[in-house]
Each structure stands twice: as structure tokens, then as C-alpha cells.
KETIMAR-399701 format. One record per residue (C-alpha): residue number from 1; chain; x, y, z. Coordinates in pm, 1 decimal. Layout:
# residues N
+------+-------+----------+----------+----------+
: resi : chain :        u :        v :        w :
+------+-------+----------+----------+----------+
:  NUM :     A :        X :        Y :        Z :
...
+------+-------+----------+----------+----------+
This chain:
# residues 387
+------+-------+----------+----------+----------+
: resi : chain :        u :        v :        w :
+------+-------+----------+----------+----------+
:    1 :     A :  -3136.0 :    427.0 :   2932.4 :
:    2 :     A :  -3390.1 :    177.4 :   3066.4 :
:    3 :     A :  -3549.3 :    445.0 :   3284.3 :
:    4 :     A :  -3564.0 :    690.0 :   2993.3 :
:    5 :     A :  -3736.9 :    445.5 :   2758.6 :
:    6 :     A :  -3968.4 :    331.8 :   3039.1 :
:    7 :     A :  -4089.1 :    692.8 :   3060.4 :
:    8 :     A :  -4141.5 :    701.8 :   2683.0 :
:    9 :     A :  -4334.8 :    376.2 :   2704.0 :
:   10 :     A :  -4567.9 :    520.8 :   2966.0 :
:   11 :     A :  -4626.0 :    826.1 :   2746.1 :
:   12 :     A :  -4691.0 :    616.8 :   2436.0 :
:   13 :     A :  -5051.6 :    531.9 :   2522.2 :
:   14 :     A :  -5132.2 :    900.7 :   2552.5 :
:   15 :     A :  -5005.3 :    957.6 :   2197.6 :
:   16 :     A :  -5218.0 :    683.3 :   2042.6 :
:   17 :     A :  -5494.8 :    786.5 :   1805.1 :
:   18 :     A :  -5315.7 :   1109.6 :   1720.8 :
:   19 :     A :  -5550.1 :   1284.8 :   1475.6 :
:   20 :     A :  -5455.5 :   1350.8 :   1114.6 :
:   21 :     A :  -5593.5 :   1667.2 :    957.0 :
:   22 :     A :  -5803.5 :   1588.6 :    649.3 :
:   23 :     A :  -5956.4 :   1809.3 :    379.1 :
:   24 :     A :  -6293.6 :   1627.9 :    392.0 :
:   25 :     A :  -6522.1 :   1667.3 :    695.0 :
:   26 :     A :  -6693.5 :   1336.1 :    620.0 :
:   27 :     A :  -6385.0 :   1143.1 :    734.6 :
:   28 :     A :  -6168.4 :   1134.9 :   1038.9 :
:   29 :     A :  -5824.4 :    979.4 :   1050.3 :
:   30 :     A :  -5579.7 :    891.0 :   1325.0 :
:   31 :     A :  -5259.7 :    697.7 :   1379.6 :
:   32 :     A :  -5190.2 :    390.9 :   1590.9 :
:   33 :     A :  -4835.1 :    292.8 :   1680.8 :
:   34 :     A :  -4789.2 :    -79.9 :   1732.4 :
:   35 :     A :  -4492.5 :   -306.9 :   1813.2 :
:   36 :     A :  -4314.6 :   -407.7 :   1495.7 :
:   37 :     A :  -4297.8 :   -767.7 :   1622.2 :
:   38 :     A :  -4001.6 :   -992.8 :   1692.3 :
:   39 :     A :  -3672.7 :   -803.8 :   1659.0 :
:   40 :     A :  -3321.5 :   -940.2 :   1620.9 :
:   41 :     A :  -3057.3 :   -728.2 :   1793.4 :
:   42 :     A :  -2693.2 :   -776.7 :   1693.1 :
:   43 :     A :  -2438.1 :   -583.4 :   1899.5 :
:   44 :     A :  -2058.1 :   -526.8 :   1894.1 :
:   45 :     A :  -1787.2 :   -602.7 :   2148.4 :
:   46 :     A :  -1668.9 :   -251.8 :   2230.8 :
:   47 :     A :  -1959.3 :   -151.3 :   2458.9 :
:   48 :     A :  -2122.4 :   -489.8 :   2507.6 :
:   49 :     A :  -2384.9 :   -404.0 :   2770.0 :
:   50 :     A :  -2439.4 :    -42.7 :   2665.7 :
:   51 :     A :  -2492.4 :   -125.4 :   2297.0 :
:   52 :     A :  -2732.6 :   -400.0 :   2400.3 :
:   53 :     A :  -2920.0 :   -156.0 :   2623.5 :
:   54 :     A :  -2953.7 :     97.2 :   2340.1 :
:   55 :     A :  -3152.0 :   -167.6 :   2152.6 :
:   56 :     A :  -3314.5 :   -381.3 :   2421.1 :
:   57 :     A :  -3465.5 :    -91.4 :   2620.3 :
:   58 :     A :  -3654.5 :     75.1 :   2330.4 :
:   59 :     A :  -3753.5 :   -260.6 :   2179.6 :
:   60 :     A :  -3916.9 :   -371.4 :   2505.6 :
:   61 :     A :  -4065.0 :    -25.0 :   2561.4 :
:   62 :     A :  -4230.7 :    -49.0 :   2218.7 :
:   63 :     A :  -4384.1 :   -383.4 :   2315.1 :
:   64 :     A :  -4164.5 :   -604.5 :   2097.3 :
:   65 :     A :  -4008.0 :   -934.3 :   2186.8 :
:   66 :     A :  -3636.3 :   -951.0 :   2119.2 :
:   67 :     A :  -3353.9 :  -1191.2 :   2042.0 :
:   68 :     A :  -3020.0 :  -1036.3 :   2136.6 :
:   69 :     A :  -2702.5 :  -1171.6 :   1974.8 :
:   70 :     A :  -2397.5 :  -1014.1 :   2146.5 :
:   71 :     A :  -2044.2 :  -1028.1 :   2007.9 :
:   72 :     A :  -1864.1 :  -1355.6 :   2071.4 :
:   73 :     A :  -1575.1 :  -1147.4 :   2211.9 :
:   74 :     A :  -1784.5 :   -994.6 :   2490.9 :
:   75 :     A :  -2109.0 :  -1171.1 :   2575.9 :
:   76 :     A :  -2094.0 :  -1223.0 :   2954.0 :
:   77 :     A :  -2257.4 :   -892.5 :   3053.0 :
:   78 :     A :  -2549.1 :   -964.3 :   2820.4 :
:   79 :     A :  -2598.3 :  -1300.9 :   2990.3 :
:   80 :     A :  -2596.9 :  -1114.2 :   3321.4 :
:   81 :     A :  -2866.9 :   -886.6 :   3176.9 :
:   82 :     A :  -3077.6 :  -1196.4 :   3111.2 :
:   83 :     A :  -3042.9 :  -1296.0 :   3477.2 :
:   84 :     A :  -3149.3 :   -947.5 :   3586.5 :
:   85 :     A :  -3454.7 :   -962.3 :   3359.5 :
:   86 :     A :  -3550.8 :  -1295.8 :   3515.4 :
:   87 :     A :  -3511.7 :  -1151.4 :   3865.7 :
:   88 :     A :  -3739.4 :   -853.5 :   3793.7 :
:   89 :     A :  -4011.4 :  -1071.2 :   3644.5 :
:   90 :     A :  -3984.1 :  -1013.8 :   3270.8 :
:   91 :     A :  -4207.5 :  -1285.4 :   3118.5 :
:   92 :     A :  -4022.9 :  -1581.6 :   2964.0 :
:   93 :     A :  -3954.1 :  -1540.1 :   2594.5 :
:   94 :     A :  -3976.7 :  -1158.8 :   2587.3 :
:   95 :     A :  -3598.5 :  -1116.1 :   2583.7 :
:   96 :     A :  -3379.6 :  -1399.9 :   2458.7 :
:   97 :     A :  -2997.9 :  -1397.7 :   2456.3 :
:   98 :     A :  -2838.3 :  -1595.6 :   2175.1 :
:   99 :     A :  -2459.6 :  -1637.2 :   2193.9 :
:  100 :     A :  -2240.3 :  -1768.2 :   1915.8 :
:  101 :     A :  -2033.3 :  -1677.1 :   1611.8 :
:  102 :     A :  -2177.1 :  -1451.5 :   1345.4 :
:  103 :     A :  -2222.2 :  -1722.4 :   1084.9 :
:  104 :     A :  -2381.9 :  -1961.2 :   1331.4 :
:  105 :     A :  -2606.7 :  -1718.2 :   1518.0 :
:  106 :     A :  -2619.9 :  -1370.1 :   1362.9 :
:  107 :     A :  -2673.0 :  -1483.6 :   1004.0 :
:  108 :     A :  -2960.9 :  -1723.3 :   1076.9 :
:  109 :     A :  -3118.6 :  -1459.5 :   1302.4 :
:  110 :     A :  -3107.1 :  -1200.7 :   1023.1 :
:  111 :     A :  -3264.5 :  -1437.1 :    768.9 :
:  112 :     A :  -3517.8 :  -1606.6 :    997.6 :
:  113 :     A :  -3875.4 :  -1576.7 :    863.8 :
:  114 :     A :  -4021.2 :  -1516.3 :   1211.7 :
:  115 :     A :  -3791.6 :  -1221.3 :   1288.6 :
:  116 :     A :  -3961.0 :   -900.8 :   1172.7 :
:  117 :     A :  -3672.5 :   -654.6 :   1200.8 :
:  118 :     A :  -3294.7 :   -647.0 :   1256.4 :
:  119 :     A :  -3107.0 :   -378.2 :   1447.0 :
:  120 :     A :  -2731.5 :   -405.7 :   1399.3 :
:  121 :     A :  -2422.1 :   -217.3 :   1515.3 :
:  122 :     A :  -2076.8 :   -326.0 :   1404.0 :
:  123 :     A :  -1830.7 :   -323.7 :   1118.0 :
:  124 :     A :  -1923.3 :   -236.5 :    760.9 :
:  125 :     A :  -1819.5 :   -581.7 :    639.9 :
:  126 :     A :  -2046.5 :   -755.8 :    888.8 :
:  127 :     A :  -2321.5 :   -502.5 :    817.1 :
:  128 :     A :  -2321.2 :   -601.9 :    450.7 :
:  129 :     A :  -2365.5 :   -966.4 :    546.9 :
:  130 :     A :  -2648.9 :   -886.0 :    786.8 :
:  131 :     A :  -2831.6 :   -672.4 :    530.7 :
:  132 :     A :  -2786.5 :   -936.9 :    260.8 :
:  133 :     A :  -2935.1 :  -1202.9 :    488.1 :
:  134 :     A :  -3224.9 :   -977.1 :    592.1 :
:  135 :     A :  -3294.3 :   -880.2 :    231.6 :
:  136 :     A :  -3387.8 :  -1237.9 :    145.9 :
:  137 :     A :  -3696.6 :  -1191.9 :    364.5 :
:  138 :     A :  -3738.7 :   -821.1 :    273.1 :
:  139 :     A :  -3725.2 :   -719.6 :    638.7 :
:  140 :     A :  -3623.7 :   -374.8 :    768.2 :
:  141 :     A :  -3274.9 :   -318.7 :    909.0 :
:  142 :     A :  -3150.5 :    -32.6 :   1123.6 :
:  143 :     A :  -2776.0 :    -21.0 :   1092.4 :
:  144 :     A :  -2479.1 :    154.8 :   1248.7 :
:  145 :     A :  -2118.2 :    115.1 :   1135.1 :
:  146 :     A :  -1773.7 :    219.3 :   1253.6 :
:  147 :     A :  -1567.3 :    461.1 :   1044.0 :
:  148 :     A :  -1345.9 :    768.8 :   1038.9 :
:  149 :     A :  -1455.5 :   1082.9 :   1217.8 :
:  150 :     A :  -1281.7 :   1422.3 :   1223.1 :
:  151 :     A :  -1205.3 :   1675.4 :   1493.1 :
:  152 :     A :  -1130.0 :   2022.3 :   1354.7 :
:  153 :     A :   -922.9 :   2263.0 :   1565.8 :
:  154 :     A :   -915.7 :   2629.4 :   1463.2 :
:  155 :     A :   -648.9 :   2885.6 :   1550.8 :
:  156 :     A :   -858.4 :   3074.8 :   1807.5 :
:  157 :     A :   -892.6 :   2788.9 :   2059.1 :
:  158 :     A :   -760.1 :   2762.1 :   2411.0 :
:  159 :     A :   -464.1 :   2533.5 :   2329.7 :
:  160 :     A :   -470.6 :   2318.2 :   2642.2 :
:  161 :     A :   -847.4 :   2278.8 :   2647.1 :
:  162 :     A :   -850.2 :   2182.1 :   2278.6 :
:  163 :     A :   -557.9 :   1942.6 :   2324.6 :
:  164 :     A :   -740.6 :   1754.8 :   2599.2 :
:  165 :     A :  -1064.2 :   1728.0 :   2399.8 :
:  166 :     A :   -867.3 :   1613.4 :   2092.3 :
:  167 :     A :   -700.0 :   1333.2 :   2288.3 :
:  168 :     A :  -1016.5 :   1238.6 :   2474.8 :
:  169 :     A :  -1208.1 :   1219.8 :   2146.7 :
:  170 :     A :   -970.9 :    953.3 :   2016.5 :
:  171 :     A :   -816.3 :    778.1 :   2318.4 :
:  172 :     A :  -1119.9 :    741.1 :   2544.1 :
:  173 :     A :  -1192.6 :    368.8 :   2577.9 :
:  174 :     A :   -866.7 :    300.5 :   2389.3 :
:  175 :     A :  -1009.7 :    439.1 :   2066.5 :
:  176 :     A :  -1242.1 :    138.6 :   2051.3 :
:  177 :     A :  -1552.2 :    346.5 :   1996.1 :
:  178 :     A :  -1752.8 :    394.5 :   1678.3 :
:  179 :     A :  -1750.3 :    773.5 :   1715.8 :
:  180 :     A :  -1377.7 :    818.1 :   1796.6 :
:  181 :     A :  -1255.6 :   1138.6 :   1630.0 :
:  182 :     A :   -936.9 :    970.8 :   1510.4 :
:  183 :     A :   -869.5 :   1219.3 :   1229.7 :
:  184 :     A :   -745.3 :   1548.3 :   1376.8 :
:  185 :     A :   -739.1 :   1857.9 :   1156.6 :
:  186 :     A :   -533.8 :   2148.7 :   1297.0 :
:  187 :     A :   -513.3 :   2498.0 :   1149.5 :
:  188 :     A :   -166.3 :   2575.8 :   1018.8 :
:  189 :     A :   -101.9 :   2890.7 :   1222.3 :
:  190 :     A :   -113.1 :   2701.1 :   1554.9 :
:  191 :     A :      1.4 :   2358.3 :   1434.8 :
:  192 :     A :    355.2 :   2361.8 :   1580.6 :
:  193 :     A :    246.4 :   2482.3 :   1925.2 :
:  194 :     A :    -60.0 :   2260.0 :   1928.7 :
:  195 :     A :    133.1 :   1943.8 :   1843.4 :
:  196 :     A :    386.3 :   2018.2 :   2117.3 :
:  197 :     A :    106.9 :   2051.9 :   2372.0 :
:  198 :     A :    -62.6 :   1741.4 :   2235.8 :
:  199 :     A :    252.3 :   1538.9 :   2302.6 :
:  200 :     A :    284.2 :   1686.8 :   2653.1 :
:  201 :     A :    -74.5 :   1588.4 :   2733.4 :
:  202 :     A :    -36.4 :   1241.7 :   2577.2 :
:  203 :     A :    280.3 :   1168.9 :   2775.6 :
:  204 :     A :     82.3 :   1215.9 :   3098.1 :
:  205 :     A :   -188.9 :    961.8 :   3012.8 :
:  206 :     A :   -171.8 :    670.4 :   3255.3 :
:  207 :     A :   -161.5 :    338.4 :   3069.8 :
:  208 :     A :   -218.1 :     49.7 :   3308.6 :
:  209 :     A :   -432.7 :   -236.6 :   3428.1 :
:  210 :     A :   -783.9 :    -85.3 :   3427.5 :
:  211 :     A :   -827.8 :   -180.9 :   3792.6 :
:  212 :     A :   -546.2 :     55.4 :   3891.6 :
:  213 :     A :   -647.4 :    393.0 :   4029.4 :
:  214 :     A :   -618.7 :    667.9 :   3768.8 :
:  215 :     A :   -597.8 :    437.9 :   3466.2 :
:  216 :     A :   -697.5 :    623.3 :   3150.1 :
:  217 :     A :   -584.2 :    372.2 :   2885.9 :
:  218 :     A :   -607.6 :     -4.6 :   2924.9 :
:  219 :     A :   -546.1 :   -296.5 :   2687.5 :
:  220 :     A :   -727.7 :   -340.4 :   2358.4 :
:  221 :     A :   -988.1 :   -613.4 :   2332.5 :
:  222 :     A :   -799.0 :   -909.0 :   2185.4 :
:  223 :     A :   -477.7 :  -1038.2 :   2037.5 :
:  224 :     A :   -627.4 :  -1006.7 :   1690.1 :
:  225 :     A :   -716.9 :   -641.6 :   1741.8 :
:  226 :     A :   -372.9 :   -575.9 :   1893.1 :
:  227 :     A :   -200.9 :   -720.3 :   1586.1 :
:  228 :     A :   -429.8 :   -523.2 :   1353.1 :
:  229 :     A :   -350.9 :   -191.5 :   1523.1 :
:  230 :     A :     23.9 :   -261.3 :   1520.9 :
:  231 :     A :      0.7 :   -339.5 :   1148.4 :
:  232 :     A :   -178.9 :     -8.6 :   1084.0 :
:  233 :     A :    103.1 :    178.6 :   1260.0 :
:  234 :     A :    382.8 :     -3.9 :   1076.4 :
:  235 :     A :    208.3 :     47.7 :    740.6 :
:  236 :     A :    173.5 :    420.5 :    811.8 :
:  237 :     A :    549.2 :    441.6 :    874.7 :
:  238 :     A :    626.6 :    250.6 :    556.0 :
:  239 :     A :    400.4 :    486.7 :    358.6 :
:  240 :     A :    593.3 :    791.3 :    484.1 :
:  241 :     A :    402.1 :    905.8 :    791.5 :
:  242 :     A :    586.2 :   1006.1 :   1110.3 :
:  243 :     A :    514.9 :    864.6 :   1455.4 :
:  244 :     A :    518.4 :   1180.8 :   1666.3 :
:  245 :     A :    440.5 :    998.7 :   1990.0 :
:  246 :     A :    387.6 :    639.4 :   2103.8 :
:  247 :     A :    341.4 :    363.7 :   1852.6 :
:  248 :     A :    467.2 :     74.2 :   2060.9 :
:  249 :     A :    414.7 :   -121.0 :   2382.0 :
:  250 :     A :    446.4 :     76.3 :   2706.9 :
:  251 :     A :    784.3 :    -12.0 :   2859.4 :
:  252 :     A :    636.0 :    -85.5 :   3202.7 :
:  253 :     A :    379.9 :   -336.0 :   3070.0 :
:  254 :     A :    539.4 :   -656.5 :   2945.4 :
:  255 :     A :    217.7 :   -856.0 :   2921.4 :
:  256 :     A :   -128.1 :   -784.4 :   2783.4 :
:  257 :     A :   -249.3 :   -619.1 :   2464.3 :
:  258 :     A :   -132.9 :   -269.1 :   2555.7 :
:  259 :     A :    -50.2 :     -2.8 :   2296.4 :
:  260 :     A :     78.7 :    343.5 :   2379.9 :
:  261 :     A :   -142.0 :    637.8 :   2289.0 :
:  262 :     A :    -11.5 :    710.4 :   1940.1 :
:  263 :     A :      1.0 :   1035.5 :   1742.3 :
:  264 :     A :     88.8 :   1020.7 :   1372.3 :
:  265 :     A :    174.8 :   1321.6 :   1154.2 :
:  266 :     A :    287.5 :   1379.9 :    793.2 :
:  267 :     A :    -23.1 :   1197.2 :    678.9 :
:  268 :     A :   -178.0 :   1232.4 :    334.2 :
:  269 :     A :   -532.7 :   1143.9 :    243.7 :
:  270 :     A :   -435.7 :    839.6 :     34.8 :
:  271 :     A :   -272.4 :    658.1 :    327.2 :
:  272 :     A :   -438.9 :    355.4 :    480.0 :
:  273 :     A :   -415.2 :    507.1 :    828.7 :
:  274 :     A :   -629.6 :    800.6 :    708.3 :
:  275 :     A :   -874.3 :    610.0 :    490.3 :
:  276 :     A :   -951.5 :    308.9 :    712.0 :
:  277 :     A :  -1075.7 :    260.0 :   1068.6 :
:  278 :     A :   -800.7 :    165.3 :   1316.4 :
:  279 :     A :  -1029.9 :    118.2 :   1616.5 :
:  280 :     A :   -746.1 :    169.2 :   1858.6 :
:  281 :     A :   -555.8 :    449.7 :   2040.2 :
:  282 :     A :   -414.4 :    604.5 :   1721.9 :
:  283 :     A :   -465.1 :    971.1 :   1631.2 :
:  284 :     A :   -378.1 :   1093.8 :   1279.5 :
:  285 :     A :   -305.8 :   1464.5 :   1237.6 :
:  286 :     A :   -334.1 :   1671.9 :    922.3 :
:  287 :     A :   -274.9 :   2044.8 :    883.1 :
:  288 :     A :   -519.0 :   2275.7 :    702.8 :
:  289 :     A :   -509.4 :   2643.3 :    609.2 :
:  290 :     A :   -866.8 :   2753.9 :    541.3 :
:  291 :     A :  -1215.8 :   2674.4 :    661.4 :
:  292 :     A :  -1310.0 :   2543.6 :    317.9 :
:  293 :     A :  -1012.3 :   2307.8 :    317.7 :
:  294 :     A :  -1111.5 :   2174.6 :    660.1 :
:  295 :     A :  -1465.3 :   2105.4 :    537.3 :
:  296 :     A :  -1336.2 :   1926.3 :    228.4 :
:  297 :     A :  -1103.7 :   1706.3 :    437.3 :
:  298 :     A :  -1373.2 :   1627.6 :    693.5 :
:  299 :     A :  -1624.5 :   1528.5 :    426.3 :
:  300 :     A :  -1377.4 :   1323.0 :    221.6 :
:  301 :     A :  -1525.4 :    989.4 :    327.2 :
:  302 :     A :  -1809.9 :    757.7 :    233.9 :
:  303 :     A :  -1907.1 :    765.3 :    600.6 :
:  304 :     A :  -2039.1 :   1031.7 :    835.3 :
:  305 :     A :  -2120.2 :    931.7 :   1190.3 :
:  306 :     A :  -1979.6 :   1219.4 :   1394.0 :
:  307 :     A :  -1751.3 :   1521.4 :   1388.2 :
:  308 :     A :  -1616.6 :   1782.4 :   1628.6 :
:  309 :     A :  -1544.4 :   2153.7 :   1581.4 :
:  310 :     A :  -1329.4 :   2345.7 :   1828.8 :
:  311 :     A :  -1335.7 :   2725.5 :   1797.8 :
:  312 :     A :  -1428.8 :   3032.1 :   2000.2 :
:  313 :     A :  -1602.5 :   3183.2 :   1695.7 :
:  314 :     A :  -1971.1 :   3091.8 :   1728.6 :
:  315 :     A :  -2050.7 :   3193.5 :   1369.6 :
:  316 :     A :  -1771.7 :   2972.9 :   1240.4 :
:  317 :     A :  -1899.2 :   2684.4 :   1450.5 :
:  318 :     A :  -2246.2 :   2734.5 :   1304.4 :
:  319 :     A :  -2108.6 :   2728.4 :    949.6 :
:  320 :     A :  -1909.3 :   2414.3 :   1021.4 :
:  321 :     A :  -2193.1 :   2224.8 :   1188.5 :
:  322 :     A :  -2406.4 :   2288.5 :    880.6 :
:  323 :     A :  -2131.0 :   2198.3 :    632.7 :
:  324 :     A :  -1995.5 :   1878.9 :    788.2 :
:  325 :     A :  -2173.9 :   1569.6 :    658.0 :
:  326 :     A :  -2236.5 :   1376.0 :    978.0 :
:  327 :     A :  -2526.6 :   1270.3 :   1196.7 :
:  328 :     A :  -2369.8 :   1397.6 :   1521.3 :
:  329 :     A :  -2175.8 :   1724.2 :   1558.1 :
:  330 :     A :  -1993.7 :   1825.4 :   1875.9 :
:  331 :     A :  -1897.2 :   2187.1 :   1932.2 :
:  332 :     A :  -1597.6 :   2255.8 :   2160.1 :
:  333 :     A :  -1606.2 :   1898.5 :   2291.9 :
:  334 :     A :  -1594.4 :   1538.8 :   2172.0 :
:  335 :     A :  -1784.1 :   1220.9 :   2263.3 :
:  336 :     A :  -2063.4 :   1340.3 :   2495.4 :
:  337 :     A :  -2361.7 :   1108.7 :   2457.7 :
:  338 :     A :  -2705.3 :   1135.4 :   2614.3 :
:  339 :     A :  -2987.6 :    883.6 :   2582.4 :
:  340 :     A :  -3230.9 :   1172.6 :   2516.8 :
:  341 :     A :  -3053.7 :   1282.5 :   2193.9 :
:  342 :     A :  -3061.5 :   1095.5 :   1859.9 :
:  343 :     A :  -2756.6 :    890.6 :   1760.2 :
:  344 :     A :  -2670.9 :    789.8 :   1404.7 :
:  345 :     A :  -2485.1 :    892.9 :   1093.1 :
:  346 :     A :  -2515.5 :    992.2 :    729.8 :
:  347 :     A :  -2394.8 :    835.6 :    405.7 :
:  348 :     A :  -2279.9 :    476.2 :    466.1 :
:  349 :     A :  -2249.0 :    511.1 :    842.5 :
:  350 :     A :  -2601.9 :    416.0 :    938.5 :
:  351 :     A :  -2970.7 :    388.0 :    859.4 :
:  352 :     A :  -3211.0 :    526.2 :   1115.9 :
:  353 :     A :  -3137.4 :    665.3 :   1459.8 :
:  354 :     A :  -3094.9 :    518.6 :   1804.7 :
:  355 :     A :  -3168.6 :    686.7 :   2138.4 :
:  356 :     A :  -3421.7 :    958.2 :   2209.4 :
:  357 :     A :  -3773.8 :    934.9 :   2074.9 :
:  358 :     A :  -3619.4 :    828.2 :   1744.7 :
:  359 :     A :  -3484.4 :    513.7 :   1908.6 :
:  360 :     A :  -3833.2 :    410.1 :   2016.5 :
:  361 :     A :  -3972.3 :    476.9 :   1667.9 :
:  362 :     A :  -3731.3 :    211.6 :   1532.7 :
:  363 :     A :  -3946.9 :    -58.6 :   1690.8 :
:  364 :     A :  -4292.7 :     79.1 :   1618.4 :
:  365 :     A :  -4513.0 :     23.1 :   1316.6 :
:  366 :     A :  -4740.5 :    310.9 :   1216.3 :
:  367 :     A :  -5099.7 :    217.2 :   1131.2 :
:  368 :     A :  -5337.2 :    460.7 :    965.2 :
:  369 :     A :  -5704.1 :    432.4 :   1066.5 :
:  370 :     A :  -5958.6 :    631.9 :    866.0 :
:  371 :     A :  -6333.0 :    636.6 :    942.4 :
:  372 :     A :  -6626.5 :    756.4 :    734.6 :
:  373 :     A :  -6839.5 :    954.1 :    983.2 :
:  374 :     A :  -7116.8 :   1102.2 :    767.5 :
:  375 :     A :  -7481.6 :    986.4 :    794.8 :
:  376 :     A :  -7512.8 :   1029.1 :    417.6 :
:  377 :     A :  -7442.2 :    743.0 :    176.1 :
:  378 :     A :  -7119.4 :    771.0 :    -18.9 :
:  379 :     A :  -7311.4 :    812.2 :   -344.5 :
:  380 :     A :  -7053.1 :    693.6 :   -591.0 :
:  381 :     A :  -7285.8 :    434.2 :   -750.9 :
:  382 :     A :  -7654.4 :    489.1 :   -824.3 :
:  383 :     A :  -7867.7 :    342.8 :   -547.2 :
:  384 :     A :  -8070.0 :     40.5 :   -671.2 :
:  385 :     A :  -8367.8 :    164.1 :   -470.4 :
:  386 :     A :  -8381.0 :    481.9 :   -676.2 :
:  387 :     A :  -8354.9 :    322.6 :  -1020.6 :
+------+-------+----------+----------+----------+
């Protein structure tokens, strides 16, 4: 990510003074792109160094100075980043790491009069607080939230391949990822067979200490998050859903915040487990009959970060990618992410885009420069010398 944005930074000078086509030959106009100023970067705990890098790299490449406030649950790697920046000779004050709780550090950063922009990734609740604080100074905010995403599996898929992608889309990094496709929609005609294969695949996932060879599911981040996920599962059961697989602590792990990969069926769209973000290794499954029904279910949310479509029918995939209201669509896969491609959502999921050229634009201010190039006077007022 740093190398990619370094390349964009080198190319930025060559794009300065890009001409603007005008209808009058007596003027010429061009655009300058300048650093937006001092930026406040507020990042979540789930990918502490990566999420910081997504913001720090383009901010520095644009020529901004930055104050990074990492999550209080995972700030050590960001402090290590500060040490690295010192070692490579980044001038003092260009990147500043500010640790602390949200109310003590993030809030004052968002409302500070000398901070020109805020870039935030985290929960919707915290996002509201950040935007409220920034609004007092009328400063721009780029924002990314966590919320439900859907993976749609059609009847023509390779069952095993689709089962693996469905599990990977939700269970990778313990489901603690803003783009986790935790709502699985399966076409009715293959639902029974698909769910059986899903359970077979899930039962082979190695849950262990992450330092163990072959670990594919480790503990969740904290005791608080562990309790929250367990409460989601118990509430789903009380509301009438069925735990098809998992739902508890792995029998071989007596200590640590470990939760089995969990698959829940018999879910309706009014249930908490379907409407709210679990942010853990919990996959909710709903059956659909038609393409239109799948689209309606996928779009039934105030949020729209990402979605996945699994089908061998390329025309169907094209229709679905156009119909699903999300900023990122994966076809026959889930969760690939490249720093060259834009990242962000629709509706209440985010404002703006990170990564790619769009990520650099977040930290640049566009200045129009227009010159009058004619030798003739403008001639709007009568010349005093001719009166």
C-alpha cells in the first residue's frame, strides 16, 4: 500500500496544471491539486495496522500531515509504525500517533480547529459522534462503517467451491471484518445439499491458537466482543432460529475468547441476527426462490458496503452486479481486496472511497486557476481615455 501510493505521489506532479477546455479563446484554465492540510485519521481495532496504512499512505503521498488515532483495543502496531517512520527519516510532526479512548482523543481530534479533515472507519454509532464533532467546524469527513453484507448462491454453482467461498467470506479473520458476507442467500433448489456441504466444510475448520500451524479461526478480539457475539446467538435461538452448526465454545479450548464457526438457519428478516452486525464468526442463511427475491433480500438494508454473487451464468452475474446496492461486488468469490481498486460503500455505509487513485483524492484539494491571455482590454466598462 505504501509502495502503491508512493508511485501515485511521484505521478502527481506530472498531472498538475491539467488543462480545462473553455469556450472562450481569451482565457486558459487549469487545475492544481494541493494537500488538504492537517488530517485526523481514526481507525478500528480489527485490522489495526492495515486500516491505518489505508489512510496514512495516501495522506502522506498527498503531502498532508496526519494525526492517527488507533483503536484503544489495538494500538501497538501503530506505535511500531511511528518507530519505523522515525527510522526512515520522516520529518518530525508529519505523522503523529495519538492513543487514547474515543471521548478523550478521537472526539477532540474531530472537533479541533486546526484539523482540516477527518477520515474515519468504525461502527455507525461512533461514526455519528465523529461526524457531529466535525460538523461543529464544518470540516469534511470521509467515513466507512461496518454492516450486513450478502452472499448470493445460485443453483448452477459448483457446490464445494461455493461452500468454501461462502465460509471464507464470513469466517475469515473470525468474521471481524467490515465486508464479511455474513448474510448467505441460497437458491431453494440446492439448499438442502448446499447446507449439508456447508456443515461438512465448517466442521473441518481448524480453531486454535493463531500461532499453531494451520489455524484458520482464532479468538475474537476481547471479552466484551465475545459476550456480544454469544448474546447474538442466544437471542437468535430465542427468536426461533436454528443453530445448524457451532454456536458455542470449541470443546478443546477451555480458555480464551474462542467461538465455534456458527451457521444459523430458519432466519427471518425481522430477527436481530439478520438486521444487525454480529462482527464475529456467525453466518446466517436464508433461502430464496427467484432472482428478484434475492435482489430484494440483498438490498433490504440501510447499508451497502459489499456483496457477492456466485453463479456460472455470466449474464445473471451481470444483472446482479448492477442490481445490488453496494460499493463493492465480488463475482464467484468473496473478500479479495487490492490497493489499486476503490473501496467503499453506498447508502449509510460510507462517504467517499479509499484505495486506488480515489484514496489519494481524499486528501487533495482541487484549485481552479484561470488566466486572461488576450492582449485586448476586457472592454466591459468604457475606457476613461476614450470618453
